[in-house]
C-alpha positions as CSV (number, residue, x, y, z in Angstrom):
1,X,170.9,102.2,3.2
2,X,170.8,100.3,-0.1
3,X,173.6,98.0,-1.1
4,X,174.4,96.8,-4.6
5,X,175.1,93.1,-4.7
6,X,177.2,91.7,-7.5
7,X,179.7,89.0,-8.1
8,X,183.4,89.8,-7.5
9,X,185.9,91.1,-8.4
10,X,184.8,94.7,-7.7
11,X,186.4,97.8,-9.1
12,X,185.3,101.2,-7.9
13,X,184.9,103.9,-10.5
14,X,183.9,107.6,-10.2
15,X,182.2,107.5,-13.6
16,X,178.4,108.1,-13.4
17,X,175.8,108.3,-16.0
18,X,175.2,112.0,-15.2
19,X,179.0,112.8,-15.4
20,X,179.2,111.1,-18.8
21,X,176.3,113.1,-20.2
22,X,177.5,116.5,-18.8
23,X,181.0,115.8,-19.9
24,X,179.8,115.2,-23.5
25,X,177.8,118.5,-23.4
26,X,180.9,120.3,-22.2
27,X,182.9,118.7,-25.0
28,X,180.4,120.1,-27.5
29,X,180.4,123.6,-26.1
30,X,183.4,124.8,-28.3
31,X,181.8,123.8,-31.6
32,X,178.5,125.2,-30.5
33,X,180.1,128.6,-29.7
34,X,181.9,128.6,-33.0
35,X,178.7,127.8,-34.8
36,X,177.0,130.7,-33.1
37,X,179.9,133.0,-34.1
38,X,179.9,131.7,-37.7
39,X,176.1,131.5,-38.3
40,X,174.9,134.1,-35.9
41,X,171.6,134.3,-33.9
42,X,169.9,131.5,-36.0
43,X,172.4,129.0,-34.7
44,X,171.7,130.0,-31.1
45,X,168.0,129.8,-31.6
46,X,168.3,126.3,-33.1
47,X,170.4,125.1,-30.2
48,X,168.1,126.5,-27.5
49,X,165.0,125.3,-29.3
50,X,166.2,121.7,-29.6
51,X,167.6,121.5,-26.1
52,X,164.5,123.0,-24.4
53,X,162.2,120.8,-26.5
54,X,164.1,117.7,-25.5
55,X,164.2,118.5,-21.8
56,X,160.5,119.4,-21.6
57,X,159.6,116.3,-23.5
58,X,161.6,114.1,-21.1
59,X,160.1,115.9,-18.1
60,X,156.5,115.6,-19.5
61,X,156.7,111.9,-20.3
62,X,158.2,111.1,-16.9
63,X,155.5,113.1,-15.2
64,X,152.6,111.6,-17.2
65,X,153.8,108.0,-16.6
66,X,154.7,108.7,-13.0
67,X,158.4,107.9,-13.5
68,X,161.3,109.4,-11.6
69,X,162.2,112.7,-13.2
70,X,165.8,112.4,-14.5
71,X,166.3,115.6,-16.5
72,X,169.1,116.6,-14.2
73,X,171.3,113.7,-15.6
74,X,171.8,115.7,-18.8
75,X,170.8,113.0,-21.2
76,X,167.9,114.8,-22.7
77,X,169.9,118.1,-23.0
78,X,172.7,116.2,-24.7
79,X,170.4,114.6,-27.2
80,X,168.8,118.0,-28.0
81,X,172.2,119.6,-28.4
82,X,173.4,116.8,-30.7
83,X,170.4,117.1,-32.9
84,X,170.7,120.9,-33.1
85,X,174.3,120.5,-34.3
86,X,173.1,118.3,-37.2
87,X,170.6,121.0,-38.3
88,X,171.3,123.6,-41.1
89,X,171.3,127.2,-39.8
90,X,168.6,128.1,-42.4
91,X,166.1,125.7,-40.9
92,X,162.9,127.2,-39.4
93,X,162.8,127.4,-35.6
94,X,160.0,124.8,-35.4
95,X,162.2,122.1,-37.0
96,X,164.6,121.6,-34.0
97,X,161.6,121.6,-31.7
98,X,160.1,118.7,-33.6
99,X,163.5,117.0,-33.7
100,X,164.1,117.3,-30.0
101,X,160.6,116.0,-29.2
102,X,160.9,113.1,-31.6
103,X,164.3,112.1,-30.4
104,X,163.1,111.8,-26.8
105,X,159.5,110.6,-27.3
106,X,160.1,108.1,-30.0
107,X,163.9,107.5,-30.3
108,X,164.3,107.1,-26.5
109,X,161.2,106.4,-24.5
110,X,159.2,104.5,-27.1
111,X,161.9,101.9,-27.0
112,X,162.0,101.7,-23.2
113,X,164.3,104.6,-22.2
114,X,167.9,104.4,-21.1
115,X,169.7,101.3,-22.1
116,X,166.7,99.9,-24.1
117,X,166.8,101.7,-27.4
118,X,168.6,100.0,-30.3
119,X,169.1,103.1,-32.5
120,X,170.7,106.3,-31.4
121,X,167.8,108.7,-30.6
122,X,169.6,111.6,-32.3
123,X,169.9,109.6,-35.5
124,X,166.3,108.3,-35.3
125,X,165.1,111.9,-35.1
126,X,167.5,113.1,-37.8
127,X,166.4,110.3,-40.2
128,X,162.7,111.2,-39.6
129,X,163.1,114.9,-40.0
130,X,165.5,114.5,-43.0
131,X,162.9,112.3,-44.7
132,X,159.8,114.4,-43.8
133,X,161.3,117.8,-44.5
134,X,164.2,117.2,-46.8
135,X,164.2,120.7,-48.2
136,X,164.7,122.3,-44.8
137,X,167.3,119.7,-43.7
138,X,169.4,119.8,-46.9
139,X,172.5,121.8,-46.1
140,X,173.3,124.7,-48.4
141,X,176.9,123.5,-49.0
142,X,179.0,120.3,-48.5
143,X,182.2,120.9,-46.6
144,X,185.6,119.6,-47.9
145,X,188.8,120.2,-46.0
146,X,191.3,121.9,-48.3
147,X,193.9,124.1,-46.6
148,X,194.9,123.5,-43.0
149,X,192.8,126.6,-42.0
150,X,189.6,124.7,-42.8
151,X,190.3,122.4,-39.9
152,X,190.0,125.5,-37.6
153,X,187.1,127.2,-39.4
154,X,185.3,125.5,-42.3
155,X,183.7,128.2,-44.4
156,X,181.8,125.7,-46.5
157,X,180.0,124.1,-43.5
158,X,176.4,123.3,-44.2
159,X,175.5,122.1,-40.7
160,X,176.3,123.7,-37.3
161,X,178.6,120.8,-36.4
162,X,180.7,121.3,-39.5
163,X,182.1,124.8,-38.7
164,X,185.2,123.6,-37.0
165,X,186.5,120.0,-37.0
166,X,189.2,120.8,-34.5
167,X,186.6,122.1,-32.0
168,X,185.4,118.5,-31.6
169,X,188.7,117.5,-30.1
170,X,186.9,117.3,-26.8
171,X,185.8,113.8,-27.9
172,X,189.4,112.7,-27.4
173,X,189.3,113.9,-23.8
174,X,186.2,111.7,-23.3
175,X,188.2,108.7,-24.4
176,X,191.0,109.7,-22.0
177,X,188.5,110.0,-19.2
178,X,187.1,106.6,-20.2
179,X,183.6,108.0,-20.8
180,X,184.0,106.7,-24.3
181,X,185.6,103.4,-25.2
182,X,188.5,103.8,-27.6
183,X,187.9,100.7,-29.8
184,X,185.0,102.0,-31.8
185,X,186.3,105.4,-32.7
186,X,189.8,104.1,-33.6
187,X,188.6,101.3,-35.9
188,X,186.0,103.6,-37.3
189,X,188.5,106.3,-38.3
190,X,191.1,103.9,-39.7
191,X,188.5,102.1,-41.7
192,X,187.1,105.3,-43.2
193,X,190.7,106.3,-44.2
194,X,192.0,103.1,-45.7
195,X,188.7,101.9,-47.1
196,X,188.3,105.2,-49.0
197,X,191.7,104.6,-50.4
198,X,190.8,101.1,-51.5
199,X,187.6,102.3,-53.2
200,X,189.5,105.1,-55.0
201,X,192.1,102.6,-56.2
202,X,189.5,100.1,-57.6
203,X,187.5,102.9,-59.2
204,X,190.7,104.3,-60.9
205,X,191.7,100.8,-62.1
206,X,188.3,100.2,-63.6
207,X,188.5,103.5,-65.4
208,X,191.9,102.8,-66.8
209,X,190.8,99.4,-68.1
210,X,187.7,101.0,-69.7
211,X,189.9,103.6,-71.4
212,X,192.1,100.8,-72.9
213,X,195.1,101.2,-70.6
214,X,196.6,97.7,-70.7
215,X,198.8,98.2,-67.6
216,X,196.6,99.6,-64.9
217,X,199.2,98.5,-62.3
218,X,201.2,101.6,-63.2
219,X,198.7,103.5,-61.2
220,X,199.6,101.5,-58.1
221,X,203.0,103.2,-58.0
222,X,201.4,106.6,-57.4
223,X,198.2,105.6,-55.5
224,X,199.7,105.7,-52.1
225,X,201.6,109.0,-52.4
226,X,201.4,111.7,-49.8
227,X,199.1,113.8,-51.9
228,X,196.7,110.9,-52.4
229,X,196.7,110.0,-48.7
230,X,196.1,113.7,-47.8
231,X,193.2,113.9,-50.3
232,X,191.4,110.9,-48.7
233,X,192.2,112.2,-45.2
234,X,190.5,115.5,-46.1
235,X,187.2,113.7,-46.5
236,X,187.6,112.0,-43.1
237,X,188.4,115.2,-41.3
238,X,185.2,117.1,-41.9
239,X,183.2,118.1,-38.9
240,X,180.3,115.7,-39.4
241,X,182.6,112.6,-39.8
242,X,184.6,113.6,-36.6
243,X,181.3,114.1,-34.8
244,X,180.1,110.7,-35.9
245,X,183.3,109.0,-34.9
246,X,183.7,110.5,-31.4
247,X,180.1,111.2,-30.3
248,X,177.4,109.3,-32.3
249,X,179.1,105.9,-32.8
250,X,180.2,105.7,-29.2
251,X,176.7,105.9,-27.7
252,X,176.8,103.1,-25.1
253,X,173.3,101.5,-25.6
254,X,173.8,101.2,-29.4
255,X,177.3,99.7,-29.3
256,X,178.3,96.1,-28.4
257,X,179.5,95.5,-24.9
258,X,182.2,93.0,-26.0
259,X,185.7,94.1,-27.0
260,X,185.7,92.1,-30.2
261,X,182.2,93.3,-31.0
262,X,183.2,96.9,-30.7
263,X,186.2,96.4,-33.0
264,X,183.9,94.8,-35.6
265,X,181.3,97.4,-35.1
266,X,183.8,100.2,-35.7
267,X,184.9,98.6,-38.9
268,X,181.2,98.2,-39.9
269,X,180.5,101.9,-39.3
270,X,183.6,102.8,-41.3
271,X,182.7,100.6,-44.3
272,X,179.1,101.9,-44.4
273,X,180.1,105.5,-44.1
274,X,182.8,105.1,-46.7
275,X,180.5,103.4,-49.3
276,X,177.7,106.0,-48.9
277,X,180.1,108.9,-48.6
278,X,182.3,108.1,-51.5
279,X,179.5,107.6,-54.0
280,X,177.2,110.2,-52.4
281,X,178.4,112.7,-49.8
282,X,180.0,112.3,-46.4
283,X,177.4,114.4,-44.5
284,X,174.4,112.1,-45.1
285,X,176.7,109.1,-45.5
286,X,178.1,109.5,-41.9
287,X,174.6,109.7,-40.3
288,X,172.9,107.0,-42.4
289,X,175.9,104.7,-42.1
290,X,176.0,104.9,-38.3
291,X,172.2,104.5,-38.2
292,X,172.4,101.3,-40.2
293,X,175.3,100.0,-38.1
294,X,173.2,100.4,-35.0
295,X,171.0,97.7,-36.4
296,X,173.8,95.1,-36.3
297,X,175.2,96.0,-32.9
298,X,173.1,93.5,-31.0
299,X,174.0,90.8,-33.5
300,X,177.7,91.4,-33.1
301,X,177.3,91.5,-29.4
302,X,175.6,88.1,-29.3
303,X,178.2,86.6,-31.6
304,X,181.2,87.8,-29.7
305,X,180.3,87.0,-26.1
306,X,183.2,85.0,-24.6
307,X,182.3,81.4,-23.9
308,X,182.5,79.9,-20.4
309,X,185.4,77.9,-19.3
310,X,185.9,74.7,-21.3
311,X,183.4,75.9,-24.0
312,X,184.5,75.9,-27.7
313,X,185.6,79.3,-29.0
314,X,184.1,81.0,-32.0
315,X,187.2,80.1,-34.1
316,X,186.8,76.4,-33.1
317,X,183.1,76.3,-33.9
318,X,183.8,78.1,-37.3
319,X,186.5,75.6,-38.1
320,X,184.3,72.6,-37.4
321,X,181.6,74.1,-39.6
322,X,184.0,74.4,-42.5
323,X,185.5,70.9,-42.0
324,X,182.0,69.4,-41.9
325,X,181.3,70.7,-45.4
326,X,184.4,69.3,-46.9
327,X,184.4,66.0,-48.8
328,X,185.4,63.0,-46.6
329,X,188.6,62.6,-48.6
330,X,189.8,66.1,-47.8
331,X,189.3,65.9,-44.1
332,X,192.3,65.3,-41.9
333,X,191.6,62.6,-39.3
334,X,193.6,61.4,-36.3
335,X,194.8,57.9,-36.6
336,X,194.6,55.8,-33.5
337,X,197.3,53.4,-32.4
338,X,194.7,50.9,-31.2
């Protein structure tokens, strides 16, 4: 019998890698079923093609390199399903096959497999396929939440995942079950909401100044009205953004392990998505923004690791760097009585 040896304290958890993956798949079943209902048989074909391609690729690679076959843990199936949901229903059937293969072969195993990749395999594959076959991967429409009914069923959805934002509520259950850490999605959502408001405010102020309005602060009185807040919230409530917040940005290997790092990472995701989405569109902006944020996750992790007992904190080290750059006359020194 094998024993796992580690330093105390010990805390038993019933959370396993397999249970996390299958729980995420179950959480995505509602939006998948609604996509099939909304788009018909093409949506079902895309989902099956991507999932089967991802699972077979995982199985083939592990067999060829004589590794333990782990397709039962659901990770490959989850990756294939996520890629399928980011595909337009008009895409040819071979496209999700290529996407599922690329996500597993390059996005996952080329980087060393579980826990070793620095970019989410779903996003790696999406960026590749989006760049190689942009015509097939460009959605026919860009969703925008107007009436409340759009949250239940979005008729303007261009991707499978965009058909029903409320159907992605299973991601909240994942947070409750502690399969997903709450810091990243919370700070991500709040940043998207408030940063969009800030961008809109600055843009309006610049336009007022250019039009010769001498008192642009009059706009400030109406900027944060209920209607304005609702307008900005409507952009953050589309299916792709919710999917990115709850499922893509919370991928464990591509997020920092430290608490402070996850808070900063969530803010970083929100800022990148907001900038790209506000001046472009929130569909591509969400996916490209999270993909770029993956690249700084390891840096944030290394910078936010708590120091050992007696070691200077990050705030103390930062303070000393600032003081060291000040002129000698401005530095405050301790006067000794000796």
